[in-house]
C-alpha positions in Angstrom: 14.4 -14.3 0.7 15.4 -10.8 -0.3 16.1 -7.7 1.8 14.9 -4.1 1.6 16.5 -1.1 3.3 14.1 1.8 3.6 15.9 5.1 2.8 13.2 7.2 1.2 12.8 9.8 4.0 14.1 13.4 4.1 15.1 13.5 7.8 14.0 17.1 8.3 14.4 16.8 12.1 18.2 16.5 11.5 18.7 19.6 9.4 21.2 20.9 8.5 23.1 17.6 8.7 20.6 15.9 6.4 19.7 18.8 4.1 22.1 17.5 1.5 23.0 14.1 2.9 20.6 11.2 3.4 20.4 10.1 7.0 21.4 6.4 6.4 24.7 7.7 5.0 25.5 9.8 8.1 28.6 8.4 9.7 28.5 6.8 13.2 31.8 5.4 14.6 33.5 6.3 11.3 31.2 4.7 8.8 27.7 5.2 7.4 24.8 3.9 9.4 23.6 1.8 6.5 27.0 -0.1 6.4 26.2 -1.6 9.8 22.9 -2.8 8.5 24.4 -4.3 5.4 27.1 -6.0 7.3 24.4 -7.9 9.3 22.5 -8.8 6.1 25.7 -10.1 4.5 25.8 -12.8 7.2 22.5 -14.3 5.9 23.3 -16.9 3.2 19.7 -17.2 2.1 19.6 -13.5 1.0 21.2 -12.8 -2.4 19.6 -9.5 -3.4 19.3 -6.3 -1.3 17.2 -3.3 -2.4 17.8 0.2 -1.1 14.8 2.4 -1.9 15.4 6.1 -1.7 14.1 9.3 -3.3 15.1 11.3 -6.3 17.0 13.8 -4.2 19.3 11.3 -2.6 19.4 8.6 -5.4 22.8 9.9 -6.6 24.2 9.7 -3.1 23.3 6.0 -2.8 24.5 5.2 -6.3 27.9 6.6 -5.3 27.8 4.6 -2.1 27.1 1.4 -3.9 29.8 2.1 -6.4 32.4 2.1 -3.6 31.1 -1.0 -1.8 32.8 -4.4 -1.5 30.0 -6.8 -0.7 28.9 -10.4 -1.3 25.4 -9.3 -2.1 23.8 -7.8 -5.2 22.7 -4.3 -4.2 20.2 -2.4 -6.2 19.2 1.2 -5.5 15.7 2.2 -6.4 14.5 5.7 -7.0 10.9 6.2 -5.8 10.7 9.5 -7.8 9.7 11.8 -4.9 11.3 15.2 -4.7 10.6 16.5 -1.2 9.2 15.7 2.3 5.8 16.9 1.2 5.4 14.3 -1.6 7.2 11.4 0.0 5.6 8.0 -0.3 6.1 6.9 3.3 7.6 3.6 4.4 4.6 1.5 3.3 4.4 3.4 0.1 8.1 2.8 -0.6 7.6 -0.9 0.3 4.7 -1.1 -2.1 6.7 0.8 -4.8 9.6 -1.7 -4.5 7.3 -4.8 -4.5 5.7 -3.7 -7.7 8.7 -2.3 -9.6 10.8 -5.4 -8.7 8.0 -7.9 -9.0 8.9 -9.3 -5.5 7.1 -12.6 -4.7 9.1 -14.1 -1.9 9.7 -13.4 1.8 11.2 -10.0 2.5 13.4 -8.7 5.3 12.6 -5.0 5.7 14.8 -2.7 7.8 14.7 1.1 8.2 18.0 2.7 7.0 18.5 4.6 10.3 18.2 1.5 12.5 21.3 0.5 14.6 20.9 -2.7 16.6 23.0 -5.3 18.2 21.1 -8.6 17.6 22.0 -11.0 14.8 19.8 -11.1 11.8 20.5 -14.8 11.5 18.8 -15.3 14.8 15.9 -13.1 13.5 15.6 -15.3 10.4 15.7 -18.5 12.5 12.9 -17.1 14.7 10.9 -16.5 11.5 11.4 -20.1 10.4 10.5 -21.4 13.9 7.2 -19.6 13.6 6.4 -21.4 10.4 7.4 -18.5 8.2 4.7 -16.2 9.7 5.6 -12.5 9.6 7.8 -11.3 12.4 8.6 -7.9 14.0 11.6 -7.0 16.2 10.8 -5.4 19.5 13.0 -3.8 22.2 11.6 -3.6 25.7 12.2 -0.1 27.0 10.8 -1.1 30.4 9.0 2.2 30.7 5.6 3.4 29.5 6.9 7.0 29.5 9.8 6.1 27.2 7.5 4.6 24.5 4.7 7.1 25.0 4.0 9.1 21.8 7.4 8.1 20.3 7.3 4.5 19.1 5.0 1.9 17.6 4.1 -0.5 20.5 3.3 -4.2 20.3 0.9 -6.0 22.6 1.9 -9.7 22.7 0.4 -12.9 24.0 3.3 -15.3 24.2 5.2 -14.3 21.0 2.0 -13.6 19.0 1.2 -9.9 18.3 -2.4 -9.5 19.2 -2.5 -5.7 18.7 -0.2 -2.8 17.7 -0.4 0.9 18.5 1.3 3.6 16.5 2.9 6.2 18.9 0.1 5.8 21.6 -0.3 8.5 24.2 -1.5 5.8 26.6 0.6 2.7 25.7 -0.5 -0.7 26.8 3.0 -2.1 26.6 6.7 -1.1 26.9 7.6 -3.1 23.7 8.9 -0.6 21.1 8.9 -1.7 17.5 12.4 -1.3 15.9 11.6 -1.0 12.2 13.0 -4.5 11.5 10.6 -7.0 10.0 10.3 -10.1 7.9 7.1 -10.2 5.9 6.2 -13.5 4.3 5.3 -13.4 0.6 1.6 -13.9 1.3 1.4 -11.0 3.7 3.2 -8.8 1.2 0.1 -8.9 -0.9 -1.7 -7.0 1.8 0.6 -4.0 1.3 -1.3 -2.6 -1.7 -4.5 -3.0 0.2 -3.1 -0.7 3.0 -1.8 1.8 0.5 -5.2 2.1 -1.2 -6.8 2.7 2.2 -4.4 5.8 2.7 -2.3 4.3 5.4 1.0 4.4 3.6 3.3 6.1 6.1 4.2 4.2 9.3 5.1 0.5 9.0 3.2 -0.1 12.2 0.0 0.3 10.2 0.9 -2.8 8.3 1.8 -4.7 11.4 -1.6 -3.8 13.0 -3.4 -4.7 9.8 -1.7 -8.1 9.7 -2.1 -8.8 13.4 -5.9 -8.3 12.9 -6.1 -10.4 9.7 -3.5 -13.1 10.0 -0.6 -14.1 12.3 2.4 -12.0 13.3 5.0 -12.8 15.9 7.3 -10.6 18.0 11.0 -11.2 18.3 12.2 -9.5 21.5 15.9 -8.7 21.9 18.0 -7.3 24.7 20.9 -6.0 22.7 21.5 -2.4 22.1 19.2 -0.3 19.8 19.4 3.2 18.4 16.7 4.8 16.4 18.5 7.7 14.8 15.7 10.3 14.7 17.2 13.2 16.7 20.6 14.9 17.4 20.4 13.3 20.8 20.0 9.7 19.5 22.7 10.4 16.9 25.1 11.5 19.6 24.3 8.5 21.8 25.0 6.1 18.9 28.3 7.9 18.2 29.4 7.4 21.7 28.5 3.8 21.6 30.1 3.1 18.2 33.1 5.3 18.4 36.4 3.7 17.4 
């Protein structure tokens, strides 16, 4: 298994903080957001290589970050070549770019670089194995339709099986918010290029929905904390929770 941290966005909603600084390198509790993600990945023995895919604008920032790291994993920063928010590839586009450029043909843990969560990734991998290596998605139950409405991808589950997925629905059928943490098995990764060719290269939820309709996907529901750093408000909430 390998890991991919998605860091190709431009985070325009957090300007001016992110105008000249990538969001995953913003500090929360005294260290970059992405450091918390990497520390969790480091606990997974079966993962040796970690990719960080970013854009041309922030590529130097991540190269500098990697240069100062002390880690037991091999970290490779990938430049997707985009220059602005207008020509960005989107999450699925960056996933596809990485699969092709690195010739990935094994199971892949995929995490958004602005994702702060409390659960153990080892437990996430165990869940994946328990489901016979079928692709899995991490969900956090917000226990409120209003909280997920128009904001998050929403999973509809029967048992642990994802039977449908809605991307930011205005009338959600569930309170389970997708948390941009996935394990895609190597067979399902072959469907990524199909989705990109169809023009649905932005939200990862489009891939989850596609797979739920064509194969088998399971939902891993956790109760630990979760912060999706997409606004000044959520950044402040995370800072309060993680402050030293």
